[in-house]
Kinemage of the C-alpha trace (Angstrom):
@kinemage 1
@onewidth
@group {chain A} dominant
@subgroup {mainchain}
@vectorlist {calphas} color= white
{ca met a 1} P -33.663 -3.148 -0.724
{ca ser a 2} L -31.952 -6.006 -2.565
{ca thr a 3} L -29.006 -7.944 -1.178
{ca leu a 4} L -26.849 -6.686 -4.054
{ca asn a 5} L -27.631 -3.042 -3.267
{ca lys a 6} L -26.967 -3.609 0.424
{ca gly a 7} L -23.632 -5.163 -0.450
{ca lys a 8} L -22.718 -2.170 -2.596
{ca met a 9} L -23.651 0.245 0.184
{ca glu a 10} L -21.570 -1.670 2.701
{ca glu a 11} L -18.659 -1.756 0.269
{ca asn a 12} L -18.848 1.987 -0.386
{ca ser a 13} L -19.075 2.750 3.325
{ca lys a 14} L -15.699 1.095 3.908
{ca lys a 15} L -12.701 3.332 3.357
{ca tyr a 16} L -9.891 1.050 2.373
{ca leu a 17} L -6.272 1.893 3.065
{ca pro a 18} L -4.312 2.781 -0.112
{ca gly a 19} L -2.288 -0.232 -1.174
{ca tyr a 20} L 0.965 1.711 -1.347
{ca leu a 21} L 1.026 2.101 2.455
{ca arg a 22} L 1.504 -1.675 2.722
{ca glu a 23} L 4.247 -1.923 0.122
{ca leu a 24} L 7.772 -2.868 1.189
{ca tyr a 25} L 9.391 0.489 0.399
{ca gln a 26} L 6.829 2.474 2.381
{ca leu a 27} L 6.905 0.116 5.358
{ca leu a 28} L 10.716 0.200 5.512
{ca gly a 29} L 10.630 3.992 5.345
{ca thr a 30} L 8.006 4.165 8.089
{ca val a 31} L 9.968 1.863 10.421
{ca thr a 32} L 13.223 3.765 9.817
{ca phe a 33} L 11.607 7.154 10.425
{ca ala a 34} L 9.809 5.891 13.551
{ca ala a 35} L 13.073 4.490 14.957
{ca leu a 36} L 14.985 7.747 14.404
{ca phe a 37} L 12.111 9.844 15.733
{ca ser a 38} L 11.848 7.657 18.860
{ca val a 39} L 15.554 7.909 19.644
{ca leu a 40} L 15.511 11.691 19.274
{ca phe a 41} L 12.349 12.080 21.353
{ca leu a 42} L 13.606 9.819 24.164
{ca leu a 43} L 16.971 11.584 24.341
{ca val a 44} L 15.135 14.876 24.818
{ca ser a 45} L 12.461 13.601 27.216
{ca ile a 46} L 14.419 11.239 29.492
{ca pro a 47} L 15.711 14.023 31.793
{ca phe a 48} L 12.120 15.073 32.449
{ca ser a 49} L 10.724 11.580 33.083
{ca tyr a 50} L 10.559 10.323 36.652
{ca asn a 51} L 10.439 6.597 35.841
{ca ala a 52} L 12.755 6.380 32.835
{ca trp a 53} L 15.670 3.998 33.354
{ca phe a 54} L 17.252 4.396 29.886
{ca arg a 55} L 20.974 5.043 30.017
{ca leu a 56} L 23.694 5.554 27.415
{ca gly a 57} L 27.382 4.925 27.882
{ca asn a 58} L 29.113 2.589 30.307
{ca ser a 59} L 26.479 1.657 32.865
{ca thr a 60} L 24.479 -1.347 34.017
{ca phe a 61} L 21.284 0.059 32.563
{ca phe a 62} L 22.823 0.548 29.121
{ca gly a 63} L 22.615 -3.191 28.439
{ca phe a 64} L 18.918 -3.211 29.379
{ca thr a 65} L 18.377 -0.112 27.250
{ca ala a 66} L 19.948 -1.799 24.210
{ca leu a 67} L 17.963 -4.993 24.857
{ca phe a 68} L 14.688 -3.107 25.135
{ca ala a 69} L 15.410 -1.176 21.919
{ca leu a 70} L 16.325 -4.394 20.084
{ca val a 71} L 13.210 -6.276 21.226
{ca ser a 72} L 10.959 -3.301 20.448
{ca leu a 73} L 12.417 -2.897 16.969
{ca thr a 74} L 12.043 -6.633 16.348
{ca ile a 75} L 8.354 -6.450 17.302
{ca ile a 76} L 7.760 -3.545 14.908
{ca ile a 77} L 9.644 -5.230 12.062
{ca ile a 78} L 7.752 -8.514 12.487
{ca ser a 79} L 4.464 -6.614 12.553
{ca lys a 80} L 5.282 -4.734 9.347
{ca val a 81} L 6.497 -7.912 7.623
{ca val a 82} L 3.174 -9.576 8.413
{ca met a 83} L 1.341 -6.496 7.139
{ca tyr a 84} L 3.353 -6.659 3.906
{ca lys a 85} L 2.966 -10.416 3.398
{ca thr a 86} L -0.815 -10.226 3.818
{ca arg a 87} L -1.330 -7.246 1.505
{ca asn a 88} L -2.668 -9.455 -1.296
{ca leu a 89} L -4.821 -11.609 0.985
{ca phe a 90} L -7.223 -8.911 2.150
{ca gln a 91} L -7.904 -5.197 1.846
{ca met a 92} L -7.301 -3.261 5.035
{ca thr a 93} L -9.552 -0.397 6.090
{ca tyr a 94} L -8.241 2.738 7.784
{ca trp a 95} L -9.776 1.558 11.062
{ca gln a 96} L -8.033 -1.805 10.794
{ca tyr a 97} L -4.727 -0.097 10.037
{ca ala a 98} L -5.165 2.214 13.040
{ca ala a 99} L -6.035 -0.765 15.259
{ca trp a 100} L -2.981 -2.647 13.962
{ca cys a 101} L -0.667 0.279 14.758
{ca met a 102} L -2.321 0.777 18.155
{ca ala a 103} L -1.698 -2.893 18.949
{ca glu a 104} L 2.006 -2.294 18.294
{ca ile a 105} L 1.974 0.703 20.634
{ca ile a 106} L 0.202 -1.252 23.395
{ca leu a 107} L 2.608 -4.173 23.031
{ca ile a 108} L 5.638 -1.875 23.321
{ca ser a 109} L 4.041 -0.215 26.388
{ca ile a 110} L 3.542 -3.597 28.050
{ca leu a 111} L 7.159 -4.475 27.293
{ca tyr a 112} L 8.378 -1.223 28.833
{ca thr a 113} L 6.218 -1.805 31.921
{ca leu a 114} L 7.705 -5.284 32.403
{ca phe a 115} L 11.233 -3.932 32.044
{ca thr a 116} L 10.541 -1.080 34.474
{ca val a 117} L 8.973 -3.290 37.152
{ca ser a 118} L 11.760 -5.878 36.823
{ca ile a 119} L 14.744 -3.543 36.511
{ca ala a 120} L 14.012 -0.136 38.027
{ca gln a 121} L 11.612 -1.552 40.667
{ca pro a 122} L 9.964 1.799 41.539
{ca glu a 123} L 8.355 1.862 44.958
{ca asp a 124} L 6.094 4.877 44.477
{ca gln a 125} L 4.239 3.612 41.354
{ca asp a 126} L 2.323 0.463 40.509
{ca ala a 127} L 2.392 -1.349 37.172
{ca ala a 128} L -0.860 0.244 35.955
{ca ala a 129} L 0.475 3.788 36.429
{ca ile a 130} L 3.735 2.884 34.708
{ca phe a 131} L 1.809 1.348 31.789
{ca met a 132} L -0.344 4.455 31.288
{ca his a 133} L 2.727 6.674 31.404
{ca ser a 134} L 4.578 4.477 28.905
{ca leu a 135} L 1.483 4.357 26.658
{ca val a 136} L 1.663 8.119 26.188
{ca tyr a 137} L 5.364 7.951 25.376
{ca ala a 138} L 4.890 5.012 22.995
{ca phe a 139} L 2.091 6.797 21.157
{ca ile a 140} L 4.317 9.832 20.630
{ca cys a 141} L 7.304 7.693 19.599
{ca leu a 142} L 5.330 5.534 17.145
{ca gly a 143} L 1.936 7.108 16.482
{ca val a 144} L 3.267 10.524 15.493
{ca pro a 145} L 5.882 9.236 12.996
{ca tyr a 146} L 3.323 6.789 11.563
{ca ile a 147} L 0.956 9.689 10.847
{ca ile a 148} L 3.724 11.865 9.387
{ca ala a 149} L 5.045 9.015 7.226
{ca gly a 150} L 1.540 8.234 5.963
{ca met a 151} L 0.986 11.857 4.946
{ca phe a 152} L 4.412 11.986 3.294
{ca phe a 153} L 3.833 8.872 1.177
{ca thr a 154} L 0.337 10.079 0.257
{ca ile a 155} L 1.800 13.313 -1.126
{ca ile a 156} L 4.409 11.325 -3.079
{ca asp a 157} L 1.713 9.070 -4.530
{ca gln a 158} L -0.415 12.025 -5.611
{ca asn a 159} L 2.622 13.585 -7.304
{ca arg a 160} L 3.199 10.322 -9.168
{ca ile a 161} L -0.382 10.326 -10.421
{ca ile a 162} L -0.079 13.936 -11.580
{ca arg a 163} L 3.180 13.113 -13.365
{ca leu a 164} L 1.650 10.011 -14.905
{ca met a 165} L -1.250 11.981 -16.339
{ca asn a 166} L 0.542 15.132 -17.506
{ca met a 167} L 4.064 14.396 -18.740
{ca gln a 168} L 4.333 14.396 -22.530
{ca asp a 169} L 7.938 13.493 -23.429
{ca val a 170} L 7.430 9.800 -24.152
{ca val a 171} L 8.453 6.821 -26.254
{ca thr a 172} L 5.522 6.085 -28.574
{ca asp a 173} L 4.334 3.158 -30.686
{ca glu a 174} L 4.011 5.666 -33.588
{ca val a 175} L 0.460 4.686 -34.466
{ca ser a 176} L -1.689 7.675 -35.416
{ca asp a 177} L -4.570 7.615 -32.976
{ca ile a 178} L -6.536 10.278 -31.199
{ca gln a 179} L -6.510 8.555 -27.813
{ca lys a 180} L -3.278 7.335 -26.279
{ca phe a 181} L -2.521 5.844 -22.898
{ca thr a 182} L 0.675 7.361 -21.543
{ca leu a 183} L 2.521 5.613 -18.723
{ca phe a 184} L 5.458 6.675 -16.538
{ca asp a 185} L 7.363 4.896 -13.831
{ca asn a 186} L 7.615 6.181 -10.265
{ca asn a 187} L 10.608 8.373 -11.145
{ca gly a 188} L 9.319 9.599 -14.511
{ca val a 189} L 12.263 7.933 -16.295
{ca leu a 190} L 10.933 4.957 -18.269
{ca lys a 191} L 8.117 6.069 -20.579
{ca leu a 192} L 5.602 4.510 -22.964
{ca ser a 193} L 2.680 5.891 -24.941
{ca val a 194} L 0.370 3.337 -26.555
{ca ser a 195} L -2.621 3.988 -28.761
{ca ser a 196} L -5.930 2.652 -27.509
{ca ala a 197} L -6.152 0.435 -30.601
{ca asn a 198} L -2.903 -1.339 -29.668
{ca leu a 199} L -3.090 -1.672 -25.886
{ca tyr a 200} L -4.439 -4.978 -24.520
{ca tyr a 201} L -3.957 -4.997 -20.756
{ca val a 202} L -1.712 -3.986 -17.860
{ca glu a 203} L -0.450 -6.612 -15.415
{ca ser a 204} L 0.855 -6.066 -11.893
{ca asp a 205} L 4.163 -7.627 -10.896
{ca asp a 206} L 4.795 -6.575 -7.287
{ca asn a 207} L 6.084 -2.967 -7.515
{ca tyr a 208} L 6.221 -3.141 -11.315
{ca ile a 209} L 3.674 -3.328 -14.102
{ca lys a 210} L 3.805 -5.079 -17.474
{ca val a 211} L 2.081 -3.346 -20.361
{ca trp a 212} L 0.910 -5.755 -23.074
{ca tyr a 213} L 0.389 -4.194 -26.505
{ca ser a 214} L 0.886 -4.874 -30.222
{ca asp a 215} L 3.476 -3.050 -32.299
{ca asn a 216} L 3.066 -1.676 -35.834
{ca lys a 217} L 3.420 -5.189 -37.278
{ca gly a 218} L 0.757 -6.623 -35.007
{ca val a 219} L 3.282 -8.550 -32.883
{ca leu a 220} L 2.463 -8.795 -29.185
{ca gln a 221} L 4.962 -6.891 -27.046
{ca thr a 222} L 5.430 -6.305 -23.332
{ca tyr a 223} L 6.960 -3.314 -21.574
{ca met a 224} L 7.873 -3.349 -17.885
{ca leu a 225} L 8.230 -0.300 -15.698
{ca arg a 226} L 8.252 0.501 -12.002
{ca cys a 227} L 4.755 1.686 -11.167
{ca arg a 228} L 1.815 0.479 -9.090
{ca leu a 229} L -1.308 -0.869 -10.751
{ca lys a 230} L -3.399 1.315 -8.428
{ca thr a 231} L -1.716 4.400 -9.870
{ca val a 232} L -2.703 3.341 -13.383
{ca glu a 233} L -6.260 2.640 -12.213
{ca asp a 234} L -6.624 6.057 -10.578
{ca ser a 235} L -4.967 7.927 -13.434
{ca phe a 236} L -7.191 6.489 -16.153
{ca ala a 237} L -10.464 6.357 -14.236
{ca gly a 238} L -13.379 6.863 -16.625
{ca ser a 239} L -11.461 5.533 -19.634
{ca lys a 240} L -11.612 2.165 -21.374
{ca leu a 241} L -8.974 0.826 -18.968
{ca ile a 242} L -10.937 -1.052 -16.310
{ca arg a 243} L -9.659 -2.987 -13.304
{ca cys a 244} L -10.960 -6.561 -13.346
{ca his a 245} L -8.571 -8.294 -10.944
{ca arg a 246} L -6.024 -7.360 -8.302
{ca lys a 247} L -3.359 -8.095 -10.955
{ca phe a 248} L -5.029 -6.909 -14.175
{ca ile a 249} L -6.383 -3.800 -15.863
{ca val a 250} L -7.911 -4.504 -19.272
{ca asn a 251} L -8.552 -2.270 -22.267
{ca met a 252} L -12.239 -3.029 -22.779
{ca glu a 253} L -11.990 -2.103 -26.473
{ca lys a 254} L -9.943 -5.281 -26.964
{ca val a 255} L -12.439 -7.612 -25.254
{ca lys a 256} L -14.243 -10.051 -27.589
{ca val a 257} L -16.067 -12.251 -25.076
{ca leu a 258} L -17.261 -11.982 -21.488
{ca gln a 259} L -17.902 -15.501 -20.202
{ca lys a 260} L -19.397 -16.757 -16.932
{ca thr a 261} L -17.336 -19.433 -15.196
{ca gln a 262} L -17.567 -21.359 -11.928
{ca asn a 263} L -15.285 -18.827 -10.238
{ca gly a 264} L -16.952 -15.726 -11.685
{ca tyr a 265} L -16.240 -14.252 -15.116
{ca glu a 266} L -13.359 -14.204 -17.559
{ca leu a 267} L -12.488 -11.936 -20.472
{ca thr a 268} L -11.265 -13.168 -23.849
{ca leu a 269} L -9.295 -10.568 -25.806
{ca asp a 270} L -8.932 -10.343 -29.572
{ca ser a 271} L -5.508 -11.988 -29.588
{ca glu a 272} L -4.990 -15.752 -29.575
{ca ala a 273} L -1.646 -15.239 -27.874
{ca ile a 274} L -3.348 -13.925 -24.724
{ca ala a 275} L -4.989 -16.353 -22.305
{ca pro a 276} L -8.416 -15.448 -20.883
{ca ile a 277} L -8.152 -12.938 -18.050
{ca pro a 278} L -10.139 -13.644 -14.866
{ca val a 279} L -12.600 -11.206 -13.328
{ca thr a 280} L -12.800 -11.419 -9.532
{ca lys a 281} L -15.883 -10.627 -7.469
{ca thr a 282} L -14.314 -7.428 -6.135
{ca tyr a 283} L -14.149 -5.903 -9.612
{ca ala a 284} L -17.022 -7.719 -11.342
{ca asp a 285} L -19.371 -4.722 -11.050
{ca asn a 286} L -16.838 -2.492 -12.839
{ca val a 287} L -16.747 -4.847 -15.804
{ca leu a 288} L -20.483 -5.548 -15.907
{ca arg a 289} L -21.332 -1.840 -15.780
{ca his a 290} L -19.197 -1.302 -18.873
{ca phe a 291} L -21.056 -3.975 -20.842
{ca gln a 292} L -24.418 -2.754 -19.630
{ca ala a 293} L -23.553 0.761 -20.796
{ca gln a 294} L -22.827 -0.591 -24.296
{ca thr a 295} L -26.299 -2.119 -24.684
């Protein structure tokens, strides 16, 4: 078996985490939901816990309770900020995401154990028993809301894709063409329908995309809307829109030249106003398969 085929098999065997779960909006929503869920769960469970020292109201332990909550929340926020900042540096698999979240849970459990040993000073339990007990509580407080939030955002993303593919009330470039690429933002408000003969490429700009196309007079135009590039890629899978870079999806009908460079490949489109678009190794096979199918 060739090295290339082995590499493809290894790549296919990895199940990468959807990019939207590492976007700022989703991470903020996950942290907020986890915080509210944790408070509610702890308020209900504290009376039944034999080593809980949390207190509300005017008491000595209230200060330690507030401090523990503040430090724990800070740890979670820092972790999610790092996850967000590194989203474009590497793709995260489901296993890596689970390990990342589990590391947060373990760290919070260690923090609780230190607080308990230092503050409550229980005589009938050692640190190991306290840690295992707190690990269960931390998993419920964080693991459960993480899973629920992930499922919630997955459903939202699927609804966006369905809306993107099926809504018909759109602003159009008014060119008579059988095939049109119709795009909607995340809320289905801003709309654009571009004929395949006019669309050049789609560019990612954080949580937005820029659609580059020519109008009826042949003048290059750009249209920005709130939508993820991954949504466009999934919605138009099997069409002439092919992902070639983490920031670009290109209409292959507009490509004039595929050129090999020191860093991989680059695509030259049939407009002098558009600079060559790079093709990264991650998406090179997608592009090459298209050209091979044309021969």
